[in-house]
C-alpha positions as CSV (number, residue, x, y, z in Angstrom):
1,X,-70.4,-143.1,-42.5
2,X,-73.8,-144.6,-42.6
3,X,-74.9,-148.2,-43.0
4,X,-78.1,-149.8,-44.1
5,X,-80.9,-149.8,-41.5
6,X,-81.7,-153.4,-42.3
7,X,-80.4,-156.3,-40.2
8,X,-80.6,-157.5,-36.7
9,X,-79.8,-155.8,-33.4
10,X,-76.1,-156.3,-33.9
11,X,-76.1,-154.4,-37.1
12,X,-77.9,-151.6,-35.4
13,X,-75.2,-151.4,-32.9
14,X,-72.6,-151.4,-35.7
15,X,-74.5,-148.6,-37.4
16,X,-74.5,-146.5,-34.3
17,X,-70.8,-147.0,-33.7
18,X,-69.9,-146.5,-37.3
19,X,-72.3,-143.6,-38.1
20,X,-72.9,-141.5,-35.0
21,X,-69.5,-141.8,-33.3
22,X,-67.2,-142.9,-36.0
23,X,-65.5,-146.3,-36.3
24,X,-64.8,-148.0,-33.0
25,X,-64.2,-151.6,-32.0
26,X,-67.3,-152.9,-30.4
27,X,-67.5,-154.2,-26.8
28,X,-68.8,-157.7,-27.7
29,X,-66.7,-159.6,-25.3
30,X,-68.5,-160.7,-22.0
31,X,-67.1,-162.7,-19.1
32,X,-67.4,-166.1,-20.8
33,X,-65.7,-164.9,-23.9
34,X,-63.0,-163.3,-21.8
35,X,-62.5,-166.6,-20.0
36,X,-62.4,-168.5,-23.3
37,X,-59.8,-166.1,-24.7
38,X,-57.5,-166.5,-21.8
39,X,-58.0,-170.3,-21.6
40,X,-57.7,-170.7,-25.3
41,X,-54.5,-168.8,-25.4
42,X,-53.0,-170.8,-22.4
43,X,-54.2,-174.4,-23.0
44,X,-52.3,-176.2,-25.8
45,X,-49.5,-178.5,-26.7
46,X,-47.2,-176.9,-24.1
47,X,-48.9,-179.0,-21.4
48,X,-47.3,-182.1,-23.1
49,X,-44.4,-180.7,-24.9
50,X,-42.9,-179.0,-21.9
51,X,-43.0,-182.1,-19.6
52,X,-39.9,-183.6,-20.9
53,X,-37.9,-180.4,-21.0
54,X,-38.8,-179.4,-17.4
55,X,-37.8,-182.9,-16.1
56,X,-34.5,-182.8,-18.1
57,X,-33.5,-179.5,-16.6
58,X,-34.6,-180.2,-13.0
59,X,-33.3,-183.7,-12.9
60,X,-36.1,-185.1,-10.5
61,X,-39.9,-185.5,-10.5
62,X,-40.2,-183.6,-7.1
63,X,-38.3,-180.6,-8.4
64,X,-40.3,-180.8,-11.6
65,X,-43.6,-180.6,-9.7
66,X,-42.3,-177.7,-7.7
67,X,-41.4,-175.8,-10.9
68,X,-44.9,-176.4,-12.3
69,X,-46.5,-175.2,-9.1
70,X,-44.3,-172.1,-9.0
71,X,-45.0,-171.3,-12.6
72,X,-48.7,-171.5,-11.9
73,X,-48.2,-169.1,-9.0
74,X,-46.2,-166.8,-11.2
75,X,-48.9,-166.8,-13.9
76,X,-51.5,-165.9,-11.2
77,X,-49.4,-163.1,-9.7
78,X,-48.6,-161.8,-13.2
79,X,-52.3,-161.8,-14.1
80,X,-53.1,-159.8,-10.9
81,X,-50.5,-157.2,-11.9
82,X,-51.9,-156.9,-15.4
83,X,-55.4,-156.6,-14.1
84,X,-54.4,-153.5,-12.1
85,X,-52.6,-152.1,-15.1
86,X,-55.6,-152.7,-17.3
87,X,-57.8,-150.9,-14.7
88,X,-55.4,-148.0,-14.6
89,X,-55.0,-147.8,-18.4
90,X,-58.3,-149.1,-19.9
91,X,-57.0,-149.2,-23.5
92,X,-56.2,-152.1,-25.8
93,X,-52.6,-152.6,-26.8
94,X,-51.3,-154.7,-23.8
95,X,-47.7,-154.1,-22.7
96,X,-47.1,-151.5,-25.4
97,X,-49.9,-149.2,-23.9
98,X,-48.7,-149.6,-20.3
99,X,-45.1,-148.9,-21.1
100,X,-46.0,-145.9,-23.3
101,X,-48.1,-144.3,-20.7
102,X,-45.4,-144.9,-18.0
103,X,-42.0,-144.6,-19.6
104,X,-42.6,-143.0,-23.0
105,X,-42.5,-143.7,-26.6
106,X,-39.0,-145.2,-27.2
107,X,-39.3,-148.3,-24.9
108,X,-42.9,-148.7,-25.9
109,X,-41.9,-148.8,-29.6
110,X,-39.1,-151.3,-29.0
111,X,-41.7,-153.6,-27.2
112,X,-44.2,-153.4,-30.0
113,X,-41.4,-153.6,-32.7
114,X,-40.3,-157.0,-31.3
115,X,-43.9,-158.1,-30.5
116,X,-45.2,-157.5,-34.1
117,X,-42.2,-158.8,-36.1
118,X,-41.1,-161.7,-33.9
119,X,-43.1,-162.7,-30.8
120,X,-46.7,-163.2,-31.7
121,X,-46.0,-164.2,-35.3
122,X,-43.7,-167.0,-34.3
123,X,-46.1,-168.1,-31.7
124,X,-49.0,-168.2,-34.1
125,X,-46.9,-170.1,-36.7
126,X,-45.7,-172.6,-34.0
127,X,-49.2,-173.3,-32.8
128,X,-50.5,-173.7,-36.3
129,X,-47.9,-176.4,-36.9
130,X,-49.0,-178.0,-33.7
131,X,-52.5,-178.3,-35.2
132,X,-51.0,-179.9,-38.3
133,X,-48.9,-182.3,-36.2
134,X,-52.1,-183.8,-34.6
135,X,-53.7,-184.2,-38.0
136,X,-50.5,-186.2,-39.0
137,X,-50.8,-185.6,-42.8
138,X,-49.8,-182.7,-45.2
139,X,-48.5,-180.7,-42.2
140,X,-47.8,-177.3,-43.7
141,X,-51.0,-177.5,-45.9
142,X,-53.1,-178.0,-42.7
143,X,-51.2,-175.3,-40.8
144,X,-51.7,-172.9,-43.8
145,X,-55.4,-173.7,-43.9
146,X,-55.8,-173.0,-40.2
147,X,-54.2,-169.6,-40.5
148,X,-56.4,-168.5,-43.5
149,X,-59.6,-169.9,-42.0
150,X,-59.2,-168.1,-38.7
151,X,-58.2,-164.8,-40.5
152,X,-61.4,-165.0,-42.5
153,X,-63.6,-165.7,-39.5
154,X,-62.0,-162.8,-37.6
155,X,-62.4,-160.4,-40.5
156,X,-66.1,-161.4,-41.1
157,X,-67.5,-161.1,-37.6
158,X,-66.1,-160.5,-34.1
159,X,-69.1,-162.2,-32.7
160,X,-68.8,-165.3,-34.9
161,X,-65.1,-165.5,-33.9
162,X,-66.0,-165.2,-30.3
163,X,-68.5,-168.1,-30.7
164,X,-65.8,-170.2,-32.4
165,X,-63.4,-169.4,-29.6
166,X,-66.0,-170.5,-26.9
167,X,-66.6,-173.8,-28.7
168,X,-63.0,-174.6,-29.0
169,X,-62.3,-173.7,-25.4
170,X,-65.1,-176.0,-24.3
171,X,-63.5,-178.8,-26.4
172,X,-60.0,-177.9,-24.8
173,X,-61.3,-178.1,-21.3
174,X,-63.3,-181.4,-22.0
175,X,-60.1,-183.0,-23.4
176,X,-58.2,-182.0,-20.2
177,X,-61.0,-183.4,-18.1
178,X,-60.8,-186.7,-20.0
179,X,-57.1,-186.8,-19.5
180,X,-57.5,-186.2,-15.7
181,X,-60.2,-188.8,-15.6
182,X,-58.1,-191.2,-17.5
183,X,-55.3,-190.7,-14.9
184,X,-57.8,-191.5,-12.1
185,X,-59.0,-194.6,-13.9
186,X,-55.4,-195.8,-14.4
187,X,-54.7,-195.3,-10.7
188,X,-57.9,-197.0,-9.7
189,X,-57.0,-200.1,-11.7
190,X,-53.7,-200.3,-9.9
191,X,-51.7,-199.6,-13.0
192,X,-50.4,-196.2,-12.0
193,X,-46.7,-195.4,-11.4
194,X,-46.0,-194.0,-8.0
195,X,-42.5,-195.2,-7.4
196,X,-41.1,-191.8,-8.4
197,X,-42.7,-190.2,-5.4
198,X,-40.6,-192.4,-3.0
199,X,-37.4,-190.5,-4.3
200,X,-39.0,-187.4,-5.5
201,X,-36.0,-185.1,-5.3
202,X,-33.2,-187.6,-6.2
203,X,-30.8,-186.2,-8.9
204,X,-32.2,-182.7,-8.6
205,X,-30.1,-180.2,-10.5
206,X,-28.2,-177.6,-8.5
207,X,-27.3,-175.4,-11.4
208,X,-29.2,-172.0,-11.5
209,X,-29.0,-172.0,-15.3
210,X,-30.7,-175.3,-15.6
211,X,-33.5,-174.2,-13.2
212,X,-34.0,-171.1,-15.3
213,X,-34.3,-173.2,-18.4
214,X,-36.8,-175.4,-16.7
215,X,-38.9,-172.4,-15.9
216,X,-38.7,-171.4,-19.6
217,X,-40.0,-174.7,-20.6
218,X,-42.8,-174.7,-18.1
219,X,-43.8,-171.0,-18.4
220,X,-44.4,-171.6,-22.1
221,X,-47.3,-173.8,-21.1
222,X,-48.8,-170.9,-19.0
223,X,-48.2,-168.3,-21.7
224,X,-51.4,-166.5,-22.5
225,X,-52.3,-165.3,-18.9
226,X,-51.7,-161.8,-20.1
227,X,-54.0,-162.1,-23.2
228,X,-56.9,-159.9,-22.0
229,X,-54.6,-156.9,-21.8
230,X,-54.6,-156.8,-25.6
231,X,-58.4,-156.5,-25.9
232,X,-59.4,-154.3,-22.9
233,X,-61.5,-152.0,-25.0
234,X,-63.6,-154.8,-26.4
235,X,-64.5,-156.2,-22.9
236,X,-67.9,-155.5,-21.4
237,X,-67.9,-154.2,-17.7
238,X,-64.1,-154.5,-17.9
239,X,-63.3,-153.6,-14.3
240,X,-65.3,-156.5,-13.0
241,X,-64.9,-159.1,-15.8
242,X,-61.1,-158.7,-16.0
243,X,-60.4,-159.9,-12.5
244,X,-63.0,-162.7,-12.6
245,X,-61.9,-164.0,-16.0
246,X,-58.2,-164.1,-14.9
247,X,-58.8,-165.7,-11.6
248,X,-61.1,-168.4,-13.0
249,X,-58.9,-169.5,-15.9
250,X,-55.3,-170.0,-14.6
251,X,-55.1,-173.8,-13.6
252,X,-53.3,-176.8,-15.2
253,X,-52.6,-180.6,-14.6
254,X,-50.8,-183.9,-15.8
255,X,-49.3,-187.5,-15.0
256,X,-46.7,-190.0,-16.2
257,X,-43.6,-191.5,-14.6
258,X,-40.3,-189.7,-15.1
259,X,-38.8,-192.4,-17.4
260,X,-41.9,-192.4,-19.6
261,X,-41.9,-188.6,-19.8
262,X,-38.2,-188.5,-20.8
263,X,-38.7,-191.1,-23.6
264,X,-42.1,-189.8,-24.8
265,X,-43.1,-187.0,-27.1
266,X,-46.1,-184.8,-26.8
267,X,-48.4,-186.9,-29.1
268,X,-47.4,-190.1,-27.3
269,X,-48.2,-188.6,-23.9
270,X,-51.9,-188.2,-24.8
271,X,-52.0,-191.6,-26.6
272,X,-50.6,-193.3,-23.4
273,X,-53.1,-191.8,-21.1
274,X,-56.1,-192.4,-23.3
275,X,-55.0,-196.0,-24.2
276,X,-54.3,-196.9,-20.6
277,X,-57.6,-195.6,-19.4
278,X,-60.0,-196.6,-22.2
279,X,-58.0,-198.4,-24.8
280,X,-58.7,-195.8,-27.5
281,X,-55.6,-193.7,-27.5
282,X,-54.4,-194.8,-31.0
283,X,-57.7,-193.8,-32.6
284,X,-59.1,-190.7,-31.0
285,X,-56.1,-188.9,-29.6
286,X,-55.6,-186.7,-32.5
287,X,-59.1,-185.1,-32.3
288,X,-58.9,-183.3,-28.9
289,X,-55.3,-182.3,-29.9
290,X,-56.6,-180.6,-33.0
291,X,-59.4,-178.9,-31.2
292,X,-57.2,-177.8,-28.4
293,X,-54.5,-176.4,-30.7
294,X,-57.1,-174.9,-33.0
295,X,-58.6,-173.1,-30.0
296,X,-55.2,-171.8,-28.9
297,X,-54.5,-170.7,-32.4
298,X,-57.9,-168.9,-32.4
299,X,-56.9,-167.1,-29.3
300,X,-53.6,-165.9,-30.6
301,X,-55.1,-165.0,-34.0
302,X,-57.5,-162.7,-32.1
303,X,-54.6,-161.3,-30.0
304,X,-52.6,-160.5,-33.1
305,X,-54.9,-157.6,-34.0
306,X,-54.9,-155.1,-31.2
307,X,-51.1,-154.8,-30.9
308,X,-51.1,-153.5,-34.5
309,X,-53.6,-150.9,-33.5
310,X,-51.2,-149.9,-30.7
311,X,-48.1,-149.9,-33.0
312,X,-46.4,-147.2,-35.0
313,X,-49.1,-145.1,-36.5
314,X,-51.8,-147.1,-34.9
315,X,-54.2,-146.6,-32.0
316,X,-51.9,-144.0,-30.4
317,X,-51.1,-142.2,-33.5
318,X,-50.2,-138.7,-32.0
319,X,-47.3,-140.4,-30.2
320,X,-45.8,-141.9,-33.3
321,X,-46.9,-140.8,-36.7
322,X,-48.7,-137.8,-38.3
323,X,-51.4,-139.9,-39.8
324,X,-53.0,-143.2,-39.3
325,X,-51.4,-146.2,-41.0
326,X,-53.1,-149.2,-42.8
327,X,-52.6,-151.7,-40.0
328,X,-54.5,-149.7,-37.5
329,X,-57.7,-149.3,-39.6
330,X,-61.0,-151.1,-39.4
331,X,-63.0,-152.9,-42.1
332,X,-66.1,-150.6,-42.5
333,X,-68.6,-153.4,-43.3
334,X,-68.0,-155.6,-40.3
335,X,-66.1,-153.3,-37.9
336,X,-63.2,-155.7,-37.5
337,X,-59.4,-155.0,-37.7
338,X,-58.9,-156.8,-41.1
339,X,-55.6,-155.2,-42.1
340,X,-53.9,-156.2,-38.9
341,X,-55.4,-159.7,-39.2
342,X,-54.2,-160.1,-42.8
343,X,-50.7,-158.9,-42.0
344,X,-50.5,-161.3,-39.1
345,X,-51.7,-164.2,-41.2
346,X,-49.3,-163.4,-44.1
347,X,-46.3,-163.2,-41.9
348,X,-47.2,-166.3,-40.0
349,X,-47.8,-168.1,-43.4
350,X,-44.2,-167.2,-44.4
351,X,-42.9,-168.6,-41.2
352,X,-44.9,-171.8,-41.6
353,X,-43.9,-172.3,-45.3
354,X,-40.3,-171.6,-44.7
355,X,-40.1,-173.7,-41.5
356,X,-37.0,-171.7,-40.4
357,X,-38.4,-170.5,-37.1
358,X,-37.4,-173.3,-34.7
359,X,-34.4,-171.4,-33.3
360,X,-36.6,-168.3,-32.8
361,X,-39.0,-170.3,-30.7
362,X,-36.0,-171.1,-28.3
363,X,-35.8,-167.5,-27.2
364,X,-39.5,-166.6,-27.1
365,X,-39.6,-167.1,-23.4
366,X,-36.5,-165.0,-23.0
367,X,-38.0,-162.1,-25.1
368,X,-41.3,-162.5,-23.3
369,X,-40.0,-162.2,-19.8
370,X,-37.8,-159.3,-20.8
371,X,-41.1,-157.5,-21.9
372,X,-43.0,-158.8,-18.8
373,X,-40.2,-157.4,-16.6
374,X,-40.5,-153.9,-18.1
375,X,-44.3,-154.0,-17.7
376,X,-44.2,-155.1,-14.1
377,X,-41.8,-152.2,-13.5
378,X,-44.5,-149.9,-14.9
379,X,-46.9,-151.1,-12.1
380,X,-44.2,-150.8,-9.5
381,X,-43.4,-147.3,-10.6
382,X,-47.1,-146.2,-10.7
383,X,-47.7,-147.6,-7.2
384,X,-44.7,-145.8,-5.8
385,X,-44.9,-142.5,-7.7
386,X,-48.4,-142.0,-8.7
387,X,-51.5,-141.6,-6.6
388,X,-54.1,-142.6,-9.1
389,X,-57.7,-143.8,-8.6
390,X,-58.0,-147.5,-9.2
391,X,-60.8,-150.1,-8.8
392,X,-58.4,-152.3,-6.8
393,X,-54.7,-152.4,-5.9
394,X,-52.5,-155.4,-5.5
395,X,-49.9,-155.4,-2.6
396,X,-46.6,-153.8,-3.7
397,X,-44.7,-157.0,-2.8
398,X,-46.4,-158.7,-5.8
399,X,-45.1,-156.5,-8.6
400,X,-41.7,-156.3,-6.8
401,X,-41.5,-160.1,-6.7
402,X,-42.4,-160.3,-10.4
403,X,-39.7,-157.7,-11.4
404,X,-37.1,-159.7,-9.5
405,X,-38.3,-163.0,-11.1
406,X,-38.1,-161.4,-14.5
407,X,-34.5,-160.2,-13.9
408,X,-33.6,-163.7,-12.9
409,X,-35.2,-165.4,-15.8
410,X,-33.5,-163.0,-18.2
411,X,-30.0,-163.0,-16.8
412,X,-29.6,-166.6,-15.5
413,X,-29.7,-168.3,-19.0
414,X,-27.3,-165.7,-20.4
415,X,-24.8,-166.4,-17.6
416,X,-25.2,-170.1,-17.6
417,X,-26.0,-170.9,-21.2
418,X,-24.5,-168.3,-23.7
419,X,-26.6,-169.2,-26.7
420,X,-26.6,-167.2,-30.0
421,X,-30.4,-166.8,-29.8
422,X,-30.1,-164.4,-26.9
423,X,-27.6,-162.3,-28.9
424,X,-30.1,-162.2,-31.8
425,X,-32.7,-160.7,-29.5
426,X,-30.4,-157.9,-28.5
427,X,-29.4,-157.2,-32.1
428,X,-33.0,-157.1,-33.1
429,X,-33.7,-154.6,-30.3
430,X,-30.8,-152.4,-31.5
431,X,-32.3,-152.4,-35.0
432,X,-35.4,-151.1,-33.3
433,X,-33.5,-147.9,-32.3
434,X,-32.7,-147.2,-35.9
435,X,-36.3,-147.7,-37.0
436,X,-37.6,-145.5,-34.2
437,X,-35.4,-142.5,-34.8
438,X,-35.8,-142.7,-38.6
439,X,-39.5,-143.3,-39.0
440,X,-40.9,-142.2,-35.6
441,X,-38.8,-139.5,-34.1
442,X,-37.9,-137.8,-37.3
443,X,-41.3,-138.8,-38.9
444,X,-39.8,-139.8,-42.2
445,X,-42.6,-141.0,-44.5
446,X,-41.9,-141.7,-48.2
447,X,-44.5,-140.2,-50.4
448,X,-44.8,-143.6,-52.3
449,X,-45.8,-145.3,-49.0
450,X,-48.6,-142.8,-48.5
451,X,-49.9,-143.4,-52.0
452,X,-49.8,-147.1,-51.5
453,X,-51.6,-146.8,-48.2
454,X,-54.4,-144.7,-49.8
455,X,-54.9,-147.2,-52.6
456,X,-54.9,-150.2,-50.2
457,X,-57.4,-148.4,-48.0
458,X,-59.8,-147.9,-50.9
459,X,-59.3,-151.5,-52.1
460,X,-59.8,-153.0,-48.7
461,X,-62.7,-150.7,-47.6
462,X,-61.0,-149.8,-44.3
463,X,-61.0,-146.5,-42.4
464,X,-59.3,-145.1,-39.2
465,X,-60.9,-145.7,-35.9
466,X,-61.9,-142.7,-33.7
467,X,-58.6,-142.6,-31.9
468,X,-56.8,-142.4,-35.2
469,X,-59.2,-139.8,-36.7
470,X,-59.0,-137.4,-33.8
């Protein structure tokens, strides 16, 4: 497949990748873009929205601060485990790829099945509504516009999308620096609240179930530490940049008294800090919120592409389907995964418009740590059973600790808080067995579906990547 010789250097690269070697995703992501992707996926409304929930479940500011510190440590240790897995399996696809290469196709399919149809789509929809909340008007229209705009940017140019991500991440970090500076100004003026530190652990909850739910609330703020695993093949000098990007972009901060946190929502937290520090909270608080959530939305929109290329009939086609499927194909003009982006956007739009996904958000952390636990088990198995060459190796105590932590975070809420959302997760996983054996194991493919795929491929000007064409 040849392209015009006209254009800049980027087009020349695109031509070589599309013409001489077939369609491939380009390695356009450097260290700064990798850091921006990770930070953009992590920094968001969870910093403020989780404050109240963590304090409610722990019962005291001291225990709350300890939970935040432990969650930061867990995110760092988890990122180290994923960095080793990414070095061992240098392919995009994240948890799906690692589980497939370690435990086989069935558990990998169940992971990607829940990932595509529940996890990332609900996350994208929730973050889009967070953008709309900060705009404070025509909520669902703004959220819908956000989804469509980012889908178009991603489809048009991966480099333009990376530039937008870098700009939003800069705005995100700047807003956090202003908040930290505002806290310092408040303390400097003698208007800070430090009385909570005198009885930091008073009323601390002793119930394991409450502690696990506090971790769920807090870990939502750190979600995104595993984001680079989805785009390993698009990262330049991946062995070096992976570790640096992960280790530079895993921190977080905040301040308010316990009584104010318990009686304050996410929007008011930012207003309070800015107003106390500079008297402008009522006027400007929405703007960094919009930029921060838009940047986080941009990160998750980008991450919504590669899992489709690792899904049924996707990047790892020989393991699942006899021929490439539409979601795994690449737009031939811009070399971007347009079908996967469009699918993600459409499904997220349905969730935003319907507004019936609030109960699903409650078990996202449960579903996430179920997946993380299986992934950490992959690394533990590879370290014990496989003598593989690797750029670096984390101590075995780290993946072992993360596996035990995942088991606790999955089982403790079920034992202490038997909520229907957890039952829904298991029912959804059971439906994945039916889908796997019907469409994957027995390779049932209706002829009408193949005809529709062919026509859509011609209409959208998309083609399989090299992995799917082999």
